[in-house]
N, C-alpha and C positions, 0 to 999 in steps of 0.2 A: 465486557460490556458495562459499562458504568450506568451505575444508579441517580435518576435524575434529585434533585431540591423534591423532599414529599412535602404536600399540600396537609394544612393544619389538621386532616382527620378526612379518611376515603374510606374508613372500614364499610359503611353502608352500602356505598358500592363493590366492595369484594364478595361484601355478605349477599348481594345478587347478582354478582360476577358482568357485574355493567362497567362502559369506559363512563367517566364523569360525562362524555360530553352526548350521554346516550341521550336517543328523546322520549316523550312522554311515551308513547308503544313502545317502543324497546321498555321502557318499566315496565309497562301492562305485561306483556311477555313473557319477560322475566319474573313478575310474582306468579303468573300463573302457572308458570315450568315449577315452580319451587313449590306452589301448593301443591302442585298432584303428588309430589314425593313426601310433602310434611304434613300434610290434613290429615287431624287427629280420629278424622271420623274412615279414615282408610283402612284403620287398624282395631281387631277385634282383643289382642291380647294388652290387657292392661299396663304391662311393663315398655311395651313397644308404645301404645297410646301415649304418654306420660311422655315420653321421648320426643314425639311428634309435636307434644300440644308445646314442648318446652323450645322448640324449635321454628316451630309455623309466631309461633309470638312474635319473635325477634326477625323473621320475616317482613310478619305486619307491621311491626314496626316502622320497620327502614321504607318498608313500601308508601306509608301512611305520608313518609317525610319527603320524599325522592318525587310523589306523584304528587306533591303540593308548591305551586311554583314558589310561592315567599319561603316557606319554609324552608326549599329544595336553597333558593338564593343565598339564605342565614347560614345554611349549611355548608358551603361551599365555600362560604367567605369563611367563616369562625368555629365551623365545625358544631359537634354535637353543646360544646360552650356556650353556642351562641343561641341554642334553639332551649336554655335553660333560664335561661337569662329572665326569661318574662318578655321578649321582642315579640315574640308572636303573639300575644295575648295584648298587643300595643294598636296604634293606629295599621292602617291596609297601606302598605308601601308597597310602589308596583315597582320602581328603580334600584337597581342596587347603590346607586351611590346613596339613596335615601333609606336603606338597608345601615350600610355603615353607617351613617351619621349616627341616627337610630340607636345603634349597636354601641358608636362610642359615648353618647350621652348616657347609655344603661350602664357600661363601665363605669366610667366617672362614679357616678353614683353611687357604683359596688366601690369601689374605692374608697368614699368618703364613708361611707357606712362604717368600711372596715378600721379609718381609720380613728372616727370616732370610740368604732368599740374596742381598740386596744390602747386609744390612747388612756394613759392614768397618769396622779399626778404623783412629782418627786418630793419628797421630803426628805427630814433628816432627826433623828431624838436624840441628845446628848445627854448622857444622867454622869454628871463629876461623882467620884468618890474622891476622898481622902483620909485616908489611914491613919495617919498622924490625928487630924483633926478628931478622929474617933476616940485615937487612945485618951487622947486630951477631956474626954466627954462630952463635947461637941456632939458629936451624932458623924455617920461614914456619909452623908451626902453633902458633898459641897455645893453644888449647884446643877441648874437642869435647865437644858434650849430644844427648842425645836423652831424648825421651819420648813414649809409647805409650800408646793408652788405648782398651779395647774394651768396645761396649756390648751388652746382651744382652737380651733383652723376654723376663722369665718366665712374666708373666700378662697378662691388658689391666691390670692397676693396679700391676705391679710391675718393676721394671727394676734390672739389677743392670752396675755399672762399673766394671771391675778399670785399675789403672791403674801406671804406675812410670816414673822419669826417674833417668837417671844424668847427671853433669857430672863434667869433668875438665879441672884448669886448672894445668900447670905440674907436679909434683909431686902432686898435693892434690886428692881427687875425694868428692865425696859421690853419693847414691843414698838413693832411696826407693819404696816399692810402697803402693798407694791404690784399698780397695773402697770403692764406696759401694751403697749400694740406697737406690732413690726409690720410693714407696710413695706411687700417688693416693687418695688419701684421699674424697674427693670432686668435685663439677666446680669448685670451689675452692678447696678445701686439698689438700696434699700434705704429706710427712714425709720427710726424708734422713736415713739412719746412716753414718756415715765413718769410716775408720778407717785408718791412715796407720801403715807401718813402716821405722824407716830413722834419719839423726841425731837426728831431733826426729819420737818415735813419738807420735803422735796422734790422741783418740777423740772424736767430735760425735756431735751430732745436731741437727737444721734442720727448722725446720717454716713453712711459705711459706702465705698466706691472702690471698684476696683479698675486701679487705675493703668494697667497692664496685667500683660497675662501674668506675671512672678507678683504682681503688688497689689497693696489694697490699704485704704486711708479711709480714717477715722478720724469725724470732727465732732465736737460735744459739748453742749453748750447745761448748765444745771442751777438753776438761783434756788436758797435756803428760804422759803418761806418765814421760816422764825426772825431772821436778824438782815435779808435782804444780800447777802452776799453770793456774789458770781464766781462760778468758778467753769475756765474754758480747758478743753480737754483735745488734744489732739494725738493720732496715734497713726504709726508708719508698719507695716509687717511685707517682708518679704521674701518670697520662696527661696532659698541659697542656694540647696541645690535637693537633690530627690527627695531626700529623706532630713533637711533641717530648715529652721524657718528660722526669723529674724525680727523682734519688733523694738522701735523707741517709743516712749512715750512722753508726752510732755503736758504736765498740768499747770492753770495760772488761775490765783485767787488762794483764797484763805489755807490751802493746802497745799504752795506750789512744790512743785518738785520733776523731777524727769526718771526712768524706767528704762533700760536697755535688756532687751533680755534674748535669750536664743532656747531651740529647741530643735531635739534631732529622734526620730522614731523611727524604728523596723519593726521585723518581725521579731525580733528577738530583744531587742534594747529600744529605753526611752532616758534620755536625760533632759536637763533643763534646767536654766539658771538665769541669774535676774538679779541684778545692782541699781538701788534705788537710793537718791538721795534728793533734801530737799532743803527749807531754809530751818528747820528746825529737828531735823531726824536723817541717819545716812543706815545701810543695810544692804547683806547682801544674801543672796539662800540660792540652794542648788540641792538637787534628786536624782539619784540613779536606781531607775527601773530594771532587773532583769528577768525575761521571761525562761525559766529552767523547762517549762512546757507548756503546753495549753492552758493545762488545771492550775500549776504553782507557779509564782513569780516572791522574788527579794527585793527590800527596797532600801537605802542608805540618803539620807537629806543631812542637810545643815543650814543651819541662819545665824548670821550674828549683825549688829547694829546696836543702834544706839539705846535700845531696850528689848533685845533678845538677842542672849547665848546658846545653842543650844545641837544636840547631836542627836539623829535617831537611825536605829536600826529596824527591820522588821520583815515580813512576808507574807504571802495569805496564799488562799487555794481557794479555787472554785469546788464548791462541794455540789450541785447542782447545776444544772440550765440557768436558773437562773437566780442564784447565790451566793457568792464569795463570802469568807470571813478573812479576817486580817487580825494581825499583833504584830506592834510598834512599840519597841522601850524607845525612852527619850530620857538624856542626861542634858539640864541645861542649870542654868540660875533660878531657875522656876523651881527643879528640884529634881529629884527620880520618879518616874513614874512607867507605867503602864497604857498604852491605850488595846483594844478587841470593839473591833468592827465589824458587822453583818450589812453586809450591802444585798439587798433584795429585790431586783424588776421596780430599780428608782427610788425605792427608802433603804435609808441609814438607819441603824443604830449603835451610835459611840459612846464607847464606856471609857474615859479615862479615869485610873485610878494614882493617884498621886502616893506613891510610896513613904519616901521622905524628903525633907525639905532643906533638908542638906547634904552637902555634897560630901557624902564618903566612898572613898576607893573600893575600900573593901564590900562593903553593904553595894554600888553599883555592879562591882562584876560581881555580886553572888546573887542579886536579883535577872545580870542578865541571863548566868552561866545557867543554873539551877532551871527555869521555864525553859531557856532553851532545849538544852538535854530531855527535859521532856517528852517534850513537844517530837522530837526527832527519832526518840525511842519511840515515842507512838506512832509515830510516821510510819515509824520499818517497821515495828513488827504489830501494828493492827492495822491502821487505816490501809497500808500500801496493797496489803494481802486483800483489805476488803471491795477496796474501788478494782482490785485485780478481776475478782468472782464477782463483781457485780457489774462490769464490762465486758465481761466473760459471756455474761447473762446475757445482757445485750443483744451481743454478736447473736448468738446462739439461737434470742427469740426472733431476729429477723430473719434470720435464714430460713427457722421453721414456718416465720408464716408467710415466707417469701415462695418457701419449700410448698405449702399448703394452698399459697393462690394456684403454684401451676400445677399442680396436681386436678386443681379443681378444675382447669380450662381446658387441662388434659382430657380428662375424665369426659367432658360437656364436647371437647371435639370425638370421641372415641363413640359418645352416646350419636352424634350428629351420621358419623358416618356407618354408624349399624345400620342406620334407614336406608340412606345411600348404597350399601353393598348389594343386593339386588338387584337393581338400576344398573348400576354400575359393572355386574357383572355380567350383565345381558350387553349393554354396551359391549365388552372389550369381545366378549365371543362371535357376537356381529362382526367387528374389524376384523376380531383374527380371521373371518370365514371368508373375508376378500382381501385378507393380506392390507390390511390397512394402518392407521396407528394403534399401535398398543403399547401404555406406560408400564413397561413391564417392572419399574424399581423408582421411587419415587421420595428423596427426603429433605426435610423441611427443616434448620434450624443452624446454631452454632457455626458461625463462617469458618472459625479457625481449625474446629470438628470435625467439621463436614469430611468424609475421605471419596472415592471413587470406588467402584468396582463393590468386591463384599467385603472391604475392610471395615465397615461402619458392626458387621454382626462381631467383630473379636476384640471388639477394645473393650472397657470397663464398663459396668452400669452407670458409671459417673455419668459419663460422655453420651451411651444412650438418650441418657435421662435429659440432657439435652438438643435432641434428635426427632421426631418426629415422623413415621410414614403416613405418606399422604398419598397414595399408590391410588387406594379409593376415589378420595377425591375428585384427584386430576381425571381416572378413566370415566368418572361420571362429568364432566368439563368437556369431554373430547366430542364433537358434533358428528353429526351422520356423514357428512364430507369428508371426517376425517383427519380435523386441523383441530388445536388447542391455543386458543390464544389466552394469556395473560394481561393484563391492562397496566401502560404504564403509569408510574406515580400511585402504585394502590400498594401497599401493605398486603404481603402475601399471608402474612395473620388473621386478616381479616374473611377471609374463603372460608366459605359450609366447609366443616371437618378440617379446619386447622384449627392452629394458636397457638400462641409464641411460648418454646420451651427453655426460652432461656431471658428473660428482660432483659434490657439494657445493653444484651451485647448484639454486637454485628450478625446479618442473619444471611445464608445463601439456601436458594432451590437448586438438588442435583435429581434430574430425573434421565433416568435410560430407557428407552424407547425403541420399538421396532417397528418398520415401516418398508414394505415390500419384500420384505422377509432378509431388511439388511439391519445391523443394531447400529445406533445413537447413541449418541450420552452428549449433556448440556449442564454446565454449570450458569446458574442465572444469580444477579443479585439482588436484595430483598422489594425498591421498588421499581424493579426497569422491567421493562416490556420483554416478553417472551410469543415466541410464534413457531411452533412445530406444525409436521418435522419441516426441518431443512436440510439439506446436503452438507452441507458445513458441519453439522452434530455428527456425519459418520463415524464409528470406529474406524 
């Protein structure tokens, strides 16, 4: 029997053994029925009283929700998440449509709060060092620069960005502050307003529109407040293939020029290239990144033009969930240098170190090979074993944590079964006396491990740990008329005396039973309806 698509959650219905369509009277009857078994006052032994108190609280909480019309409507729509959102504390709502609308409003508010709580400023700090300058007696620090930006979601369609930058080289410096307002006019169009104050004060506007499924056009206008010069820009971007994008940009004004670019990116590789030329400059650049694993990558890049000629090679490694380190070697007309970078959660620390202003082949080879060799030795004999041990430890901790949760859930199910056992055995004996419905064996757990007959007892402990014996609770659920019904769309792990022995795995329920002195057997999916006895189950 195929299992239907599960509802958001039906654990409370499973706990009280109710159909989602149960009436208010059915809810009250179910509560009274379970309260007779689990009320703490029925037990004198303190251990049994504690077990009863634990499960009676679960039953009472379920009853308080399902007996309240408003709470039940919220629970049916969105499960426990809806009840914990604060919706039940709001205005009294009577219609499901009103409840849904109010809950969506609260959900959007929580998403906005989550966005603001998780938003962090992005920025970078660069400290340039010079070894030749240090040996000449001028100090090792060549210059510093920093920039920062903070984005704020003003509304669903509007966003503001505030940023600034400062740079100091020798005895000279510069700085600027920028404000950008972004408005999403529609699903295919947006507009940005920009203002910059500093040595080059500029105001501008830029509009972007998707002109087709694979093409985007951007037009911009900027005006310099210092000399009144105007720059016009137009850019076109097109999706060339699943992994490739091409773009063309034209700028008219004091810095007129045209550029053509291309980018390709897939799971393992990323490559870009660009050619620029204008009235007083030309240039070309390209870079390629190869991801060797989810944690490490290598990079090569080159730039050539009227003001640049350099080549760089390097790589990086992710050292934690939020942090990445990079080392990049550069050789060009500016000299030979290493650049060290630390990226963490939108923040960057960049330290370029100029090793030599002269291009000496022997020095260039030495400064590339020695640090690279030390890195690979460190990675092979120190870092790699360390990361392996750390990953293994994390995996073991995750398994142990999940195992502890499953053990706790299994123990809770066993405690619940312990209080059901007396009534379950009495019901079982009553059915035996009249040749009625008797559950002789019931197993619930991993769909791929459930076996028929006695094979379960012959397999390893690892297999049986993913399977739970639920014979006692199912005999308890058999009615006086000799029938058992498990409702459609309700996960069976929520039934009193059940638990989920293998989270994340598909599950089934295997039942062996007798009726009128005949043997029967049935295997049912987790969310499927079950009604027994049925002659179709006969062995």
